[in-house]
Phi, psi and omega in degrees: 000130184286135178256147181244137177274148177256103183299329181296318181293324178295320179295319179297317179297318179298316179298319181293320178295319178297320179296317179296318178297322181295316179296317179298318178297322178299312181292326177297315181293319178297319179294324178302320180282337184267347190293339176293341179263034189295330178294316178292325177296320179294318179295320178296323179295319177299317179298320180294321178296319177298320178301316180296320179294319179294319177293331179286328187285323186298313176299328178296318177295322178296313180297319179297320180296316183290319187275333188235312185291313182291310180299321183270000180052052179273078184297327183294339183269350182298318181297319180292323178294316177299318178296323179295316179295317179296318179296318178297320179295320179295314178298321179299314179295318181297311183284335173295317177298315182297312181295322180298314181294315183297314181290328175293319177300313179298318181296317180297317179293324179296312181294324178298318179294319179295318179297319178292322177299317180295317181294316179295324177294322176298320180296333181278348182291152179276175183294331179299325179297314182286338174294329186266341185247138181278145184301315182299322180293318179295319177298320180298323181288321182288323184263295186296309184293320178293324178296324177296318176296327179299321178298319180295314185287319187286318183242322184295319182293322177301309183298317184293314181296314180300313183292324179294314179299314179299315182301308184291323179297313182289321180298317179296318180295316181296322177296326179289319184286312185211087184299320183298311181296321181293317179297321177298318180293322183281354183294338178280348186291322175300321177297318179299317181296314180298316180297320180296318179297316183292312182289324181301322179297316179293322179296322181300311181292325181290321178292325177295322177298322178298314183291324178291321177291327175295320177296323178296320176298317178300315179303314181297319180296314181300312181295320182291311184291329178280347180240032185296328179293320177296317180300315181288326180296325181257008177052047183258019181305314179299319180296314181293325177297321178294318179298318179295319180298319179298317179292322179295321178295318178299320177295319178297316180296320177295321179294320179294321178298318178294322180294321179300319181290314182289329182292329180276350185287309183297314177301323179295320178294317179299320179300314179298321179295319180291327174299316178298320179296318180298318179298314181296317182297314182293313181291322178294320178297319178299318179294322180293319180292331179272359177085007181283342183211145181280162178294319178300320180296319181289326175296315178298321181296320177294324177295318177294325178298318177297318178295324180288323181284334178299312175301320180297315180296316181292319179294323179294322177289332178290345176304322177305309183293319181295316181292322176295318178293322179296321177296319177294320180295323177303317181290324177292319181296328178302326177282311184295332180272355178277121180258134180293148177280334176263105183227161175276141173290156180298328181254029180300145183253159178274128180291124177297172177311127191290135171268326175108020177272127181239135180221124169256133179229111176049042183280132174235133183208144173213140177297331167245127188307328183269003179231080183298140174261322174248137181238114174046052188274123179231126183202140174238133177244117183284150179300142175075014181246163177252121178243130180249136174252124178229163180153177181293162175299136181086008180285343179107015184293310180295331178298323178301316179296320180296324182286326176297318180284353184056043168289334177222163175248143178292151176276337180210155183079199180207164174235128181238144175237119183053036178086353179265132171295130185299336179286348179266356187258152170290132187300317183296324181289333177280304185290334179291346180252011178252141172250117186241126173240109187266162174289339174270103185282119182244112174240145180267158181284087181200206180271167176300318180300315180301319183289321178292321184272012186301319180280343179220080184300338182269007182295146179281164179299323181292319178296320179295318179294320179298319178295320179294321178296318180297330179267008180059038181250344187300317186297316181285334178293311183288348176285344176282150181303322182261006177056232183290346177268009179290139178282139181266346182081171180296125181058027177071032187295338182275359182245156174284168180299317180294321179294317178298319181294322180291326175294322179292327176292318178299323179298318179290322181295323186299325182280358174053058185281153175275337177237123182242131177247118179249101182262094184055044188292337181251015186295329185266008184262148173284172186299319181294312180295323179299319181296318180293321178296318180299321178295318179295318181292326182298323177280325180294321188280357180300123180080002180246157175272135181224133173248118182249126174251121188212145168263329180277104188290345178294340185272352189233020184291335182267008181296147179293326173213142177245127182250120180262125183243144173214127177052042174080010179232155175275125180252338179207151175215137178165185174277172180302312183294317181297320182288326176294319179295328182289338179054044177260216184296322179297319179298321178297315179296318181293321181294329178294326181270322184224076186299321183289315180295324180293322179297324180273355182055045181239152175289156179282131181252128177274000000 
């Protein structure tokens, strides 16, 4: 007879095994971070064992009182029994406090290490990773998901360890005292285990949906709050409020779905526990009436049953926390298991003091492998020269700068700095010798001094002032009441575009780089400031290699070579005068900006 496989059951089994592996992996990683606290873990374990012994002792005193003290009227022992119960309660409270504090201490340190590991791992990721992941989602994983794990480690692990020790200690004792009664009571546990596995799987997926919808809310908030000026400029507050409301509703619905599953879990567990209690009570009463067991013994047995069911009830309720933590851990693991494509080789070398020779040889690169941005790109930049890249938007000019900095790696060909392939160099030794001024002006929420000194926190006040003067920023800085200690606001909101750009130039100047990359560095400046910046840069760039990316051709007429790019390829190379005489693509671009000067084939005179 032909047998048929049920693919659905196989898939469910696979999912359950994957879920179990994930939970086990979570505890393994947490233990890896906690093992340095092994002395405190050992002390906490001793405290937990003492707690179990104290909980075990109190029912014994109760049974002894009912079976011996009361029937024999041993009045003299009542005081000692009361003192014993009180002493056990005091020890129970003391060691509960001790174990609670120790495990909370271990948990806090464990989570702190995990959060730092996650942040440091994020810092090691390449730019392609951040191109694909939204800021709000990454923030949600570092803060929200780690906080969920913190609840498990700080309180959940204490509860789980304590309850497990108590459960096994009492179960072994009960089996020793009355195996029949214990087996009857334990008959509900297989049902409990099966139910927990089934519901736990649904809870895991529902909690992940909650966390993903929370991340979506975070993403919307980050984008909205960082673009509040755009929102107000276009009066889109009602639209954005509606968008936020929709995301908030999705988060609420996901939370309610998770609550529905978890809310039915505890009552079902309680029902199973009460069924077990009813079985024990009825069978125990029958044994007591037939003389097989004393009344004190059955009272103690019922007390132990309550103690045994408390761990079961608490552990079953902890399934909520474990599954929620497992869903959070899955999201954290997705980051920790992601390896950057731009990495240092094990034998990477330190780049010697930079001379500034740059060479691209047959380089091909695309942010998406099947959509190249640079095609067979070959270019040499001699040390101490100024090279300008010009061309239409999307020609690949900024990509050239990104590849020099090794924010990305080429798919074919190579990039060399001073004869070294950039993939053979330690990243810090390469990037630490580059001065980059990007068209995306990035200022931190601090003082002007802090922002200029970002690349060199140990720089003196005089060095910072010299860099500001070279960038033509000193005069506007000292015009503020607090001078260099003036706050720039979030993303430099208190400064004009030109002022922000000059601070970013001063920041690059301060590290005194041998290679300077100016990616539309003067784009945000007015004509007067641009002229002053050009004068400052002309003296600064003496003896240094400079790569200038510009759309405004007035800024690059004195370059040693101008490279014209279109669609990721070099179409022309030469000086300003040579390219004007050639009447090629550069002449067309120049004529669009300065038609009269282009017609005369003359440089623009300020």
